C-alpha positions as CSV (number, residue, x, y, z in Angstrom):
1,M,100.8,68.1,141.5
2,T,103.4,70.0,140.1
3,E,101.5,69.9,136.7
4,L,98.6,71.8,138.4
5,W,100.7,74.1,140.4
6,A,100.4,77.9,137.7
7,H,103.6,78.8,139.4
8,T,105.6,76.5,137.5
9,L,104.1,77.5,134.4
10,T,106.2,78.6,131.4
11,W,105.8,81.0,128.8
12,A,105.9,77.9,126.4
13,E,102.9,76.9,128.0
14,V,100.8,79.7,128.3
15,D,102.0,81.4,125.3
16,P,98.6,82.4,123.3
17,L,99.7,81.9,120.0
18,R,100.9,78.4,120.7
19,H,97.7,77.4,122.7
20,P,94.4,78.7,120.6
21,F,91.3,79.3,122.5
22,E,88.0,80.2,121.9
23,L,84.9,80.7,124.3
24,D,81.6,82.2,122.7
25,E,78.7,81.7,124.9
26,G,77.4,78.5,123.2
27,A,80.8,76.9,124.1
28,A,80.5,78.3,127.7
29,R,77.8,77.0,128.7
30,T,78.9,73.6,127.6
31,L,81.9,73.9,129.0
32,T,79.5,75.0,132.1
33,A,77.6,71.7,132.0
34,L,81.1,70.0,132.2
35,V,82.2,71.6,135.2
36,V,79.4,70.9,137.1
37,P,79.3,67.2,137.9
38,L,83.2,68.0,139.0
39,L,82.6,70.2,141.6
40,P,82.7,69.1,145.4
41,T,80.1,70.2,148.0
42,P,80.9,72.7,150.0
43,E,81.2,70.3,152.8
44,G,83.6,68.6,151.0
45,A,85.9,71.7,149.7
46,D,85.9,72.6,153.5
47,E,87.6,69.5,154.5
48,H,89.6,69.4,151.7
49,R,89.9,72.9,150.3
50,R,92.5,72.8,147.4
51,R,92.4,69.3,146.6
52,S,88.4,69.2,146.1
53,L,89.2,71.4,142.6
54,A,91.8,69.3,141.4
55,P,89.2,67.2,138.8
56,V,88.4,70.5,137.7
57,T,91.8,71.5,137.4
58,E,92.7,68.3,135.9
59,F,89.6,68.7,133.1
60,L,90.2,71.9,132.1
61,V,93.9,71.1,131.4
62,D,93.3,68.1,129.4
63,R,90.7,69.8,127.4
64,Y,92.8,73.2,126.5
65,G,96.3,72.7,127.8
66,R,98.3,73.3,131.0
67,W,97.9,77.1,130.9
68,A,94.8,76.9,132.2
69,C,95.9,75.4,135.6
70,G,96.3,79.2,136.5
71,W,92.5,79.6,136.2
72,N,91.6,80.0,140.2
73,W,94.9,81.9,140.5
74,S,93.2,84.8,142.9
75,V,94.1,87.9,144.3
76,G,95.9,87.4,147.6
77,E,95.4,84.3,149.7
78,G,93.4,82.5,147.7
79,D,94.1,78.8,146.5
80,T,97.1,79.8,145.0
81,D,98.7,82.7,147.0
82,G,99.2,86.0,144.6
83,G,97.2,85.9,141.4
84,I,94.9,88.4,139.3
85,V,91.8,86.6,139.2
86,G,89.1,88.6,140.5
87,V,86.2,87.0,139.6
88,W,87.3,83.5,142.2
89,C,88.0,84.1,145.5
90,C,89.3,80.7,146.9
91,T,88.0,77.7,147.7
92,S,86.0,78.1,150.9
93,H,84.4,81.4,149.6
94,S,83.5,80.3,146.0
95,V,82.3,76.8,146.2
96,T,78.8,76.7,147.2
97,T,75.8,74.3,144.7
98,A,77.5,73.2,141.7
99,E,74.9,75.3,139.3
100,A,76.0,78.6,141.0
101,T,80.1,77.4,141.2
102,A,80.3,76.3,137.4
103,P,79.3,79.7,136.4
104,L,82.2,81.6,138.2
105,V,84.9,78.7,136.6
106,V,84.4,79.3,133.2
107,A,84.2,83.5,134.1
108,A,87.6,82.5,135.9
109,L,89.3,80.7,133.5
110,G,88.2,83.6,130.9
111,E,90.1,86.4,133.0
112,W,93.0,84.3,133.6
113,R,93.2,83.7,129.2
114,D,92.3,87.5,128.8
115,W,95.4,88.5,131.3
116,L,97.6,85.8,129.3
117,E,96.5,87.5,126.1
118,D,97.2,91.1,127.8
119,L,100.7,89.9,128.7
120,A,101.5,88.6,125.0
121,E,100.4,92.1,123.4
122,R,102.6,93.9,126.2
123,F,105.6,91.6,125.5
124,A,105.2,92.8,121.6
125,A,105.2,96.0,122.6
126,L,107.5,96.3,124.5
127,A,110.1,93.1,123.1
128,P,113.6,95.6,122.2
129,P,113.9,96.0,118.3
130,S,116.0,93.2,116.0
131,H,119.4,94.0,115.7
132,S,122.1,92.0,113.2
133,A,123.9,89.1,114.9
134,G,126.5,90.4,117.1
135,S,124.6,93.7,118.4
136,V,124.0,94.9,121.8
137,V,120.6,95.7,122.8
138,D,120.5,99.5,124.8
139,P,119.6,98.4,128.1
140,W,116.8,101.0,127.9
141,H,114.8,98.9,126.4
142,W,115.1,95.9,129.2
143,E,115.0,98.8,131.6
144,R,111.6,100.2,130.4
145,A,109.9,96.7,130.1
146,C,110.7,96.1,133.7
147,T,108.9,99.3,135.0
148,R,106.3,98.6,132.9
149,L,105.4,95.0,133.6
150,V,106.6,94.6,137.2
151,T,103.9,98.5,137.6
152,V,101.1,96.0,135.5
153,V,101.6,92.8,137.6
154,A,101.8,95.1,140.7
155,D,98.1,96.9,140.1
156,R,96.6,93.6,138.7
157,T,97.5,91.6,142.1
158,Q,96.8,94.8,143.9
159,A,100.0,93.8,145.5
160,E,98.3,91.4,147.9
161,S,99.8,88.5,149.4
162,G,102.6,86.7,147.5
163,W,102.0,88.8,144.4
164,Y,106.1,89.1,143.8
165,G,106.1,85.3,142.7
166,H,103.8,86.1,139.5
167,C,105.6,89.3,138.8
168,M,109.0,87.5,138.8
169,Q,107.2,84.9,136.6
170,V,105.5,87.6,134.4
171,L,109.2,89.1,134.1
172,E,111.0,85.4,133.2
173,W,108.2,85.2,130.3
174,F,109.3,88.0,129.3
175,L,112.8,86.9,129.0
176,A,111.4,84.2,127.4
177,Y,109.7,85.4,124.5
178,N,112.7,87.3,123.8
179,G,114.2,84.2,123.2
180,I,116.2,84.0,126.3
181,D,116.2,80.3,127.9
182,E,114.3,79.4,131.4
183,E,117.6,79.3,133.0
184,R,119.1,81.8,132.1
185,A,115.9,83.6,132.7
186,R,115.6,83.0,136.9
187,E,119.2,83.8,137.2
188,I,118.4,87.5,135.6
189,V,115.4,88.0,137.5
190,G,116.3,86.3,140.8
191,S,119.1,88.9,140.9
192,A,117.3,91.7,139.6
193,V,114.7,91.7,142.4
194,G,116.8,90.7,145.4
195,G,114.5,90.0,147.7
196,R,113.5,94.4,147.1
197,F,109.6,93.2,146.7
198,G,107.2,92.1,149.6
199,S,103.8,90.8,149.9
200,W,101.1,93.5,151.1
201,I,103.3,96.5,149.7
202,A,103.5,98.2,145.8
203,P,106.9,98.8,145.1
204,D,107.7,102.4,145.1
205,V,109.2,104.7,142.1
206,T,112.5,103.7,143.9
207,V,112.3,100.1,144.3
208,V,110.9,99.4,140.6
209,G,113.6,101.9,139.4
210,A,116.2,99.8,141.0
211,V,115.1,96.6,140.3
212,S,114.4,97.8,136.4
213,F,118.1,99.1,136.2
214,H,119.7,95.8,137.8
215,F,117.3,93.8,135.6
216,A,118.7,95.9,132.0
217,Q,122.4,95.4,133.4
218,T,122.0,91.8,134.2
219,V,120.7,91.0,130.7
220,G,123.1,92.6,128.8
221,G,123.4,91.4,125.7
222,H,121.3,88.3,125.6
223,R,118.7,87.9,123.1
């Protein structure tokens, strides 16, 4: 199931520049029709819960790339805890008839993709300026980026159950965007957050400031 688990997605797997995607009205209708036969019945969805959507997720991943496995990463305690997708709730509530459910799947995929494209734009705007070899990036750039990214993720996830998991992932993606390897990025983010975030509560200014300061100091000159 790891390949279908959005929590494990890397920036290389979700970067919109590496994975082009367009879904106009005609393509959306085609995709909707292809999803219909893959959907469980409401009874099957209740019995098997998230596993019942595996055929849909596998199809989307095969068709578009692994980034698509985040299509049902909904806000709060949905199929996958702590995401940003609003149009999809969870298997038990969102799965009804196949004809009614398929458009929701397509809309959810579009919402997830829009989020990834939004993040790519934010990363480009927040990236520290290029420096000559051997120079060190002013920590202010990292601190500002962390503050803004934590704030936007808390807003999009509504700071509900498990929201901080995706928040930490986004910070790791930002570091990867800036050329820092995955293992080092996990260390930086883990050290900076240090258990300061929790479910069902948005971090206040003081907490965000502490995390962002530590984030900036820990990144140091790694770029």
